[in-house]
C-alpha positions in Angstrom: 0.0 0.0 0.0 1.4 3.5 -1.0 1.9 6.1 1.7 -0.9 8.2 0.2 -3.4 5.4 0.3 -2.4 4.5 3.9 -2.8 8.2 4.9 -6.3 8.2 3.2 -7.3 5.0 5.0 -6.4 6.5 8.5 -8.0 9.8 7.6 -11.3 7.9 6.9 -11.0 5.9 10.0 -10.4 8.8 12.3 -14.1 9.9 12.9 -15.1 6.3 13.4 -12.3 5.8 16.0 -13.5 8.8 17.8 -17.1 7.6 17.6 -16.4 4.2 19.3 -13.6 5.1 21.6 -14.8 4.2 25.1 -18.0 2.7 23.9 -19.1 -0.9 24.1 -19.3 -3.1 21.0 -20.8 -6.7 21.2 -19.7 -9.0 18.4 -21.5 -12.2 17.7 -19.1 -14.6 16.0 -20.2 -17.5 13.9 -20.5 -19.0 10.4 -17.6 -19.8 8.1 -15.3 -17.5 9.9 -15.2 -20.0 12.6 -14.0 -22.9 10.6 -11.6 -21.1 8.2 -8.2 -20.6 9.9 -7.3 -17.5 7.9 -10.6 -15.8 8.6 -10.5 -16.9 12.2 -7.1 -15.2 12.8 -8.2 -12.1 10.9 -11.4 -11.7 13.0 -9.4 -12.1 16.3 -6.8 -9.6 15.0 -9.6 -7.2 14.3 -11.0 -7.5 17.8 -7.6 -6.9 19.4 -7.2 -3.8 17.1 -10.6 -2.5 18.3 -9.5 -3.1 21.9 -6.2 -1.3 21.5 -8.1 1.6 19.9 -10.1 2.1 23.2 -13.3 0.1 22.2 -14.8 -2.0 25.0 -15.2 -5.3 23.1 -17.4 -8.3 24.1 -17.3 -11.5 21.9 -20.2 -13.9 22.0 -19.9 -17.1 20.1 -21.7 -20.3 19.1 -20.1 -23.3 17.5 -22.6 -25.1 15.4 -20.1 -26.8 13.0 -17.9 -28.0 15.9 -21.0 -29.4 17.7 -22.3 -31.2 14.6 -18.9 -32.6 14.1 -18.7 -34.0 17.6 -22.2 -35.3 17.5 -21.4 -37.1 14.2 -18.3 -38.6 15.7 -20.4 -40.2 18.6 -23.1 -41.3 16.2 -25.8 -38.8 17.6 -28.2 -37.2 15.2 -28.4 -33.3 15.0 -32.0 -32.1 15.0 -33.3 -28.6 14.3 -36.8 -27.1 14.8 -37.3 -23.6 13.3 -33.7 -22.8 13.3 -33.0 -24.0 16.9 -31.1 -27.0 17.8 -33.1 -29.7 19.7 -31.0 -30.4 22.7 -31.3 -33.7 24.6 -29.2 -35.0 27.4 -26.4 -36.3 25.1 -26.4 -33.0 23.1 -26.2 -30.6 26.1 -23.1 -32.4 27.4 -21.5 -32.1 23.9 -22.5 -28.4 23.8 -20.8 -27.7 27.1 -17.7 -29.6 26.2 -17.3 -28.2 22.7 -18.5 -24.6 23.2 -17.3 -23.7 26.7 -14.1 -25.9 26.2 -12.7 -26.5 22.7 -14.1 -23.6 20.8 -14.0 -21.0 23.6 -10.3 -21.6 24.5 -9.2 -21.7 20.8 -10.7 -18.2 20.4 -9.0 -17.0 23.6 -5.7 -18.3 22.5 -5.8 -16.2 19.4 -6.5 -12.9 21.2 -2.9 -12.3 22.1 -3.5 -12.1 25.8 -6.5 -9.9 25.6 -9.1 -12.7 25.8 -10.8 -14.2 28.9 -12.9 -17.3 28.3 -16.3 -17.5 29.9 -19.7 -19.0 29.4 -23.2 -17.9 30.5 -22.9 -20.2 33.5 -19.9 -18.3 35.1 -21.3 -16.1 37.8 -24.7 -17.0 36.6 -24.2 -14.5 33.9 -27.1 -15.7 31.9 -29.8 -16.9 34.1 -32.2 -19.2 32.1 -35.5 -21.1 32.2 -36.5 -23.9 30.0 -37.7 -22.6 26.5 -41.0 -23.7 25.1 -41.9 -22.3 21.7 -45.1 -20.4 21.1 -46.7 -23.5 19.5 -45.9 -25.6 22.6 -42.8 -27.3 21.1 -40.4 -28.8 23.7 -36.8 -28.2 22.5 -35.2 -30.2 25.4 -32.3 -28.4 27.2 -32.7 -25.1 25.3 -32.9 -22.1 27.5 -34.9 -18.7 27.6 -32.7 -16.0 29.0 -34.5 -14.3 32.0 -31.6 -12.0 33.0 -28.1 -11.1 32.1 -25.8 -10.1 34.9 -23.1 -7.8 33.3 -20.9 -7.3 36.4 -18.2 -9.7 35.3 -18.3 -8.6 31.7 -18.0 -5.0 32.6 -15.2 -5.7 35.1 -13.1 -7.4 32.4 -13.8 -4.8 29.7 -12.9 -2.0 32.2 -9.6 -3.6 32.7 -8.9 -3.8 28.8 -9.8 -7.5 28.4 -12.1 -9.0 25.8 -14.8 -11.3 27.4 -15.2 -14.4 25.2 -18.6 -15.8 26.1 -19.9 -19.2 25.0 -23.7 -19.4 24.6 -24.5 -21.8 27.5 -26.7 -20.6 30.3 -27.7 -21.8 33.8 -31.0 -22.4 35.5 -31.9 -22.0 39.2 -31.5 -25.7 39.8 -28.1 -25.9 38.2 -29.3 -27.2 34.9 -27.2 -26.2 31.9 -29.1 -24.9 28.9 -28.1 -24.5 25.3 -28.7 -21.0 24.1 -29.0 -19.7 20.5 -25.9 -17.7 20.2 -27.6 -14.8 18.3 -30.2 -14.5 21.0 -27.6 -14.5 23.7 -25.5 -11.9 21.9 -28.5 -9.6 21.5 -29.5 -10.0 25.2 -26.0 -9.3 26.3 -25.8 -6.2 24.0 -29.1 -5.0 25.5 -27.8 -5.6 29.1 -24.6 -3.6 28.4 -26.5 -0.9 26.6 -24.0 -1.3 23.7 -23.3 1.4 21.2 -23.1 -1.3 18.5 -24.0 -4.9 18.0 -22.4 -6.8 15.1 -23.5 -10.3 14.0 -21.1 -12.2 11.8 -22.6 -14.8 9.5 -21.6 -16.8 6.4 -23.4 -14.9 3.8 -23.2 -11.3 2.5 -26.2 -10.2 4.6 -29.9 -10.4 4.2 -30.6 -11.3 0.5 -33.8 -10.7 -1.5 -32.9 -14.0 -3.3 -30.9 -16.4 -1.0 -29.1 -17.7 -4.1 -28.0 -14.4 -5.5 -25.6 -12.2 -3.4 -26.1 -9.2 -5.8 -29.5 -9.0 -4.2 -28.1 -7.9 -0.9 -30.3 -5.5 1.1 -28.0 -3.0 2.5 -30.4 -1.6 5.1 -33.8 -2.6 6.6 -36.1 -0.6 8.7 -37.2 -3.0 11.5 -40.9 -2.4 10.7 -40.4 -4.2 7.4 -39.1 -7.4 9.1 -42.4 -9.2 9.7 -43.2 -8.8 6.0 -39.8 -10.2 5.0 -40.3 -13.1 7.2 -43.8 -13.8 5.8 -42.2 -13.8 2.3 -39.5 -16.2 3.3 -36.7 -13.8 2.7 -35.8 -14.0 6.3 -36.1 -17.7 7.1 -34.4 -20.6 9.0 -31.5 -19.8 11.2 -31.7 -16.0 10.2 -35.0 -15.8 12.0 -33.6 -15.9 15.7 -30.6 -13.7 14.5 -32.9 -10.9 13.1 -35.5 -11.2 15.9 -32.7 -10.7 18.5 -31.3 -7.7 16.5 -34.7 -6.1 16.3 -35.2 -6.6 20.0 -31.8 -5.0 20.7 -32.8 -2.0 18.8 -36.0 -1.6 20.5 -34.3 -1.9 23.8 -31.9 0.9 23.2 -28.8 -0.6 21.3 -27.8 2.3 18.9 -26.5 0.3 15.9 -27.0 -3.2 14.6 -25.6 -4.9 11.6 -25.2 -8.4 10.0 -21.8 -8.6 8.3 -20.1 -11.1 6.1 -17.7 -13.2 8.1 -16.1 -14.6 4.9 -14.6 -11.3 4.0 -11.2 -10.7 5.6 -11.3 -7.9 8.2 -15.0 -7.4 7.8 -15.2 -6.1 11.4 -12.9 -3.2 10.7 -14.5 -2.5 7.3 -17.8 -2.3 8.9 -16.8 -0.1 11.8 -13.9 2.1 10.6 -14.6 2.9 6.9 -17.3 4.5 4.7 -17.7 1.2 2.9 -19.5 -0.7 5.7 -20.4 -4.3 5.3 -23.6 -6.5 5.0 -27.1 -5.4 6.3 -27.8 -2.6 8.6 -31.0 -2.7 10.6 -32.4 0.5 12.0 -35.5 2.1 13.5 -37.3 4.8 11.9 -37.1 8.1 13.8 -40.4 9.0 15.6 
């Protein structure tokens, strides 16, 4: 990169650095960026950069591919209902081992001393009850988040660390619950009153035609979301993601976006450039 281009890049980034300095940003990490080693390293480097620039960063992650792989190894079937993983006794044990263990600690190791690995069970950070869907479907050991305690998260961010939180919660009786990572990240963003909530996925964003990335919808007013769901444009695993993001906006999170985790340094592009990335969700001014 030539010196002039480098100077232009920093000049463009300056107002964004000022905007987010000292503010809280919650990043939900998932999709292809979790299984591609180059992308994984790039994401973690981006988060360290944000932290060094004075942004209070909280990382929330799932680990669907790793869970699927382990379940396949032990010969246990993966089952999904409306985009949520049905979690029986075998599956919840695998979820705890893989998410709070293998996946979480791998991410922490890549954060160059800045990461601290946690799950929602630590300090009863995410207090849960058993989730039953609106139509009465029992999802097994899947939790509904009743409350998020942010004390531990804030303490770590205040000291310059990046909390790395696996999406496993805890019930009053000590039962572990599998949590949808998008929902967990949204609830954490709300509890922290984050300036920005970024959700990484393995597509360009929300598409009018799921098979054509040129149909990316760059921004959506949240009042249009029910219509997009009815039309099947927002479907499957995108439903809990978008519902959580809409709830975050309605509960006071200032900015919410879905970005393409397959693009190198998409986190920095989204937050520190005019280019942006993916789909921005917003609420119409009243």
